[in-house]
N, C-alpha and C positions, 0 to 999 in steps of 0.2 A: 292451689292450696299449699303447695310447697313454699311459695313465696311468703305466706303468712307465718309458716313455721320458722323460716330463716329470719324474718323480722323479729319474732319473739326471742330467738336465740341471740341476735345482735343486741337487742334491748337488755337481755340478761347480762351480757358482757358489760354494758354500761353500768348496771347496778353493781356488778362485781368490782369494777374500777372504783366506784364510789366507796364501797366498803373497804377496799384495799387502801384508799387514800386516808380514811379515818384511822385505820390501824397503823399505817406507816407514820402519820403525823404523831400519833400517841407514842409510838416507839421512839421517834426522834426526840420528843420531849423527855421521855424517861431516860434515854441514853445521854442527853445533854445534862440532865441533873446528875446522873451517875458520873459523868466525866468531870463535872465541876466539883464533885464531892471528894475526889481523890487528890491527895497532895503528892507532890513529886519529891518525896524524901528518900525513898528506897527503890530498889530495882523491881520489887514486886508490884508497887503502885504504877511504875512505868509500863510494865507488861500489861497490867489491867487497862491503863489508859490507851495503849496501842490497840488492844482488842476492841475497846469501845469506839475508838476512831474508825476502825475497820467497819464496825456495824453502823456507825453514823453515816459513813459514805454509802453503804448499801441501802440504808433507809432513805437517804437523799435521792438515790437512783430510783427507788420504789415510788417515792413521791412524784418524781418527774414523770415516770411512766403512767402512774395513776391519773395525774392531772391531764396528760395528753388524752388518755382514754375517756375521762369525764367530759372534757371539752369537745372532742371530735366525734364521739360515738353517741348518737341520739338515743333517747329513751324509747320504750315501747310505744308510748302515746305519740311521740314525735314521728317515729317511723311509720305508724299507721296513718297519720295525717299526710305525710309525704307520699306514701304509696297510694292512698285514696285520692288525694287532690291531683297528684301527678297523672294518674290514670284517667281521671275525669278531664283534665286539660288536654291530654293526648286525644281522647275521644272527641271532644268538642272541636279540636283543630282539624280532625280528619273527616267529620261529618258535616255536610253542607246544611242539612236541616237544623242541626244544633247551632250552627252559626247564625241562622235567621231567628232563632228562638228569643234572644234578648230584645231584638227590635219588636217582635210580636208581643212580648210581655209588656214592654213600655207602652205600646199602642193600646193594649187591653186595659192596663191600669189607668191610662189617660181617659179612656171612654168610661170606665167605672167611676172615677172621681168626678167626671163631668156629670154623670147620671145622678150621683149623690148630691152634687151641687144643685142640679135642676130640681130634685125632689125637695131639698131644703127651701128653695125659693118658692116652690108651689105650696108647701106647707105653711110658710110664713105669710103668704098673701091670702 
């Protein structure tokens, strides 16, 4: 049960990274427009530009971290699939009866299809 809890928490971190990415891209766009709007005629504008450059660098770092989080942290759905399929594969690898199951299923399906074919031939004659 604790595993499912941690899977949900990790999935929420992925969502948080996505939200942070949207906000940091928006901030980068706004700061870029702000930087371009100042002219470099007096010292006050230069101070403002220096402050904007500082925040532009911070938002670029935020974008990089958010992108890494979005790319490498799976969503809740992906985590549940990984957990479920991974557990099933481990079980099948360790259980001898489960290893024989696919062959038996193929044999059963073959017999079933053959019986349907035979019934169709009998009905057509």
